[in-house]
C-alpha positions in Angstrom: 55.9 98.2 269.2 54.1 95.7 271.3 52.4 94.5 269.0 55.5 93.6 266.8 56.9 91.9 269.8 54.0 89.6 270.4 53.7 88.7 266.3 57.5 87.9 266.5 56.2 85.5 269.8 54.0 83.9 268.2 56.3 83.4 265.3 59.0 81.4 267.5 55.8 79.9 269.3 54.8 78.5 266.2 58.1 77.4 264.8 58.7 75.9 267.7 55.5 73.9 268.3 56.4 72.6 264.1 59.7 71.2 265.5 57.6 69.4 269.0 55.4 68.3 266.5 58.4 66.8 264.1 59.9 65.2 266.8 56.4 63.7 268.5 55.2 61.8 265.1 58.8 60.6 264.4 58.1 59.4 267.8 55.2 57.9 267.4 56.2 56.7 263.9 59.3 54.5 266.1 56.8 53.2 268.5 54.6 51.5 265.5 57.6 50.1 263.5 59.8 48.7 266.5 56.0 47.2 268.5 55.4 45.1 265.5 59.5 44.8 264.6 60.0 43.2 268.0 56.5 40.4 268.2 58.8 38.4 265.5 60.7 37.5 268.7 58.6 35.8 270.8 58.8 33.0 268.3 61.3 33.7 265.9 65.6 33.6 267.1 67.0 37.2 266.5 70.4 35.5 265.6 68.2 33.3 262.7 66.6 36.2 261.5 69.7 38.7 261.5 72.0 35.9 260.5 69.9 33.2 258.2 70.6 32.5 254.6 67.1 31.7 253.6 64.1 33.8 252.9 61.1 31.1 252.8 58.4 32.9 254.7 55.6 30.6 252.9 57.9 26.9 253.8 56.8 25.1 257.1 58.8 25.7 259.2 59.4 29.5 258.4 62.1 31.3 257.5 63.2 34.1 257.4 66.9 34.8 257.1 67.6 38.8 256.5 70.8 38.0 255.2 70.3 37.6 251.6 68.3 40.8 251.5 70.6 43.0 253.6 73.9 42.1 251.4 71.7 42.5 248.5 70.7 45.8 249.4 74.2 46.6 250.2 75.2 45.5 246.8 73.7 47.8 245.1 73.7 50.6 247.0 77.6 49.9 246.7 77.3 50.0 243.0 75.0 53.1 242.9 77.7 55.1 244.8 80.8 53.8 242.7 78.3 54.7 239.8 76.8 58.7 241.4 79.9 59.8 243.4 82.7 60.5 240.9 80.3 61.1 238.2 78.4 63.9 240.6 81.1 65.9 242.2 82.7 66.3 238.5 79.5 67.2 237.5 78.9 69.8 239.9 82.2 71.3 240.0 81.8 72.1 235.8 79.0 73.5 236.4 80.6 76.0 239.4 83.8 77.2 238.3 84.3 75.7 234.4 80.7 76.2 232.5 80.0 79.4 231.2 76.6 81.7 232.4 74.8 80.2 230.0 75.3 76.5 230.2 75.4 76.9 233.8 71.9 78.6 233.7 71.0 75.2 231.1 72.1 72.9 233.1 70.7 73.4 236.6 66.9 73.3 235.7 67.6 70.0 233.9 69.4 68.4 237.1 66.9 69.3 238.9 64.2 68.6 236.4 66.3 64.5 236.8 65.1 65.2 240.6 61.3 65.2 240.0 60.9 62.7 237.6 58.5 59.3 239.7 60.8 56.3 240.9 58.2 54.1 239.2 59.0 56.0 235.5 63.2 55.2 235.9 61.6 51.7 237.0 60.0 51.6 233.9 63.1 52.9 231.7 65.4 50.6 233.6 62.9 47.9 232.8 62.8 48.4 228.7 66.1 50.0 227.8 69.0 48.9 230.2 68.1 45.9 231.4 67.9 44.3 228.0 70.9 46.9 227.1 72.7 45.0 229.7 71.8 41.3 229.0 72.8 41.9 225.2 76.0 43.6 226.0 77.7 41.2 229.0 75.7 38.1 227.2 74.0 37.6 230.6 71.2 34.9 231.6 69.2 38.3 232.7 69.6 41.9 233.0 67.3 42.5 235.5 70.3 41.8 238.3 72.0 43.7 240.7 74.0 46.2 238.3 71.3 47.2 236.4 69.3 48.6 240.1 73.1 50.5 240.9 72.2 52.1 237.7 69.4 53.6 238.5 69.8 53.6 241.3 73.3 55.8 240.8 71.1 58.5 238.2 68.8 58.8 240.7 70.7 60.0 243.5 72.8 61.8 241.0 70.5 65.1 241.4 70.9 65.2 245.0 74.9 65.0 244.6 75.6 67.7 242.0 73.0 70.0 243.6 74.4 69.8 247.6 77.7 69.4 246.2 77.6 72.6 243.3 76.1 74.8 246.3 78.8 73.6 248.8 81.6 74.5 245.7 79.0 78.1 245.3 79.5 78.7 248.7 83.3 79.2 248.7 84.5 83.1 248.6 85.6 84.4 245.6 88.5 86.0 247.4 90.0 82.3 248.6 90.4 81.4 244.6 91.2 84.7 243.5 94.3 83.9 246.0 95.1 81.1 244.8 95.1 81.9 241.0 97.3 85.0 242.5 100.2 82.7 243.4 100.7 81.2 240.4 98.0 78.3 240.6 96.4 77.0 237.6 93.0 76.3 237.9 92.8 73.1 238.0 95.5 73.3 240.8 93.1 75.9 242.6 89.6 73.8 242.3 91.6 71.0 243.9 93.7 72.1 246.4 92.0 75.2 247.8 88.4 75.1 246.4 87.4 71.2 246.9 89.0 71.3 250.3 86.9 74.5 251.4 83.6 72.8 250.3 84.0 69.1 251.6 81.4 70.0 254.3 78.8 70.5 251.6 80.1 67.8 249.2 80.3 64.7 252.5 76.6 65.8 252.9 75.6 65.6 249.3 76.8 61.6 249.2 75.2 60.4 252.2 72.3 61.8 251.1 72.7 60.4 247.6 73.2 57.0 249.8 70.2 57.5 252.2 68.3 58.2 248.8 69.6 54.4 247.1 69.2 52.4 250.4 65.5 53.8 251.1 64.1 53.1 247.4 61.7 50.8 246.3 60.1 50.6 243.2 63.1 51.1 240.8 64.9 48.5 242.1 61.7 46.6 242.9 61.7 46.3 239.0 64.9 46.0 238.1 66.8 43.4 240.6 65.3 40.4 239.2 64.0 39.9 243.6 65.9 37.1 244.0 66.3 35.9 247.6 69.8 34.5 247.2 73.1 35.4 248.7 75.5 37.9 245.7 78.8 37.0 245.7 81.0 39.2 245.0 82.1 41.1 242.3 80.0 38.6 239.8 76.9 39.1 242.3 76.5 42.8 240.6 75.7 40.1 237.4 73.1 38.1 238.9 69.4 38.7 240.3 69.2 40.4 244.1 66.9 41.0 246.2 66.9 44.4 248.8 64.9 45.2 251.8 62.9 47.7 250.3 61.5 45.6 247.7 60.8 42.4 249.7 58.6 44.7 252.1 56.8 46.0 249.1 56.1 42.9 247.4 55.0 41.1 250.1 53.4 43.6 252.5 49.7 43.7 250.1 49.6 39.7 250.5 50.4 38.6 254.1 47.8 38.4 257.3 47.7 41.0 259.5 49.1 40.1 263.0 50.7 36.9 260.9 54.7 35.9 261.6 55.2 36.7 258.1 54.0 40.1 259.1 56.0 41.2 261.7 59.0 39.6 260.1 58.3 42.6 257.3 57.9 45.3 260.5 61.1 43.7 261.6 62.9 44.6 258.0 61.5 47.9 258.3 63.1 48.4 261.6 66.5 47.6 260.4 66.1 49.3 257.2 65.1 52.4 259.8 68.0 52.0 261.7 70.7 51.5 258.9 69.1 55.2 257.5 69.7 57.2 261.4 73.3 55.6 261.0 74.1 56.6 257.6 72.4 60.3 258.7 74.7 60.5 262.3 77.7 59.6 260.1 77.0 62.1 257.5 76.5 64.7 260.6 79.8 63.7 262.0 82.1 63.9 259.0 80.3 67.9 258.1 81.1 68.7 261.2 84.4 67.0 261.6 85.4 68.6 258.3 84.0 72.2 259.7 85.9 71.6 262.5 89.5 70.8 260.5 88.6 73.6 258.3 88.4 76.2 260.9 91.6 74.9 263.1 93.2 75.5 259.5 92.0 79.1 258.9 
């Protein structure tokens, strides 16, 4: 009995140490990122960085305006959300509630395979297939634009949204569904009025994680969006080349002198990305807790 207690204590200590290690590593990453990011503002105005409309790092004087990169990221992410969220939830509903057992067993592994495809493969597919297709169908000067980036990011976010939403829908107790059907509801009414509200916490978490995947993606958007640092309009901006924050870091970090103003500007962009992702996770957790509380109160 004492040996078992020692084993349990050792496992608890190991898990505690793992959690502390993860927090320490995250803290060190924050220090490393923000230390170099804040160094930019010793000689460059914070307002010029956040509100500047031009990103010309090699001009004299250099201009590090974040706005075209930030808006470009937002346009591409917004397009990805519009594409992936309705489709992802619809597929999750079909797999969980409507598909037969054999069909569901076939679709689930296919969705998981999509999640394992490297982003550079998605980018290559978009560059070779999607970009020329959009250019021909929409009669555009170039197919490398925000729309191509949105579609590719939406496809990449689909496995996360489908898998997590399907798990949330499947976890709804069967007794709740049977009770709704026994009261005379149709299958669609049961899905719409009973199953989806009960699974809303998990679905919202899936959507937010999908958004986080879209915000942080680099290689795919770098290959298909055209990488032009201009402020896109709306909605015509979807058909224009844009540059995202992640693509800017990937394209320029390997060529800048370490310790230069341009070097610190790229770290400042990374800091903005970190803060954006952090806020997204906080919002996801808030939504998840809110719906859990509301559902608990309703029961």
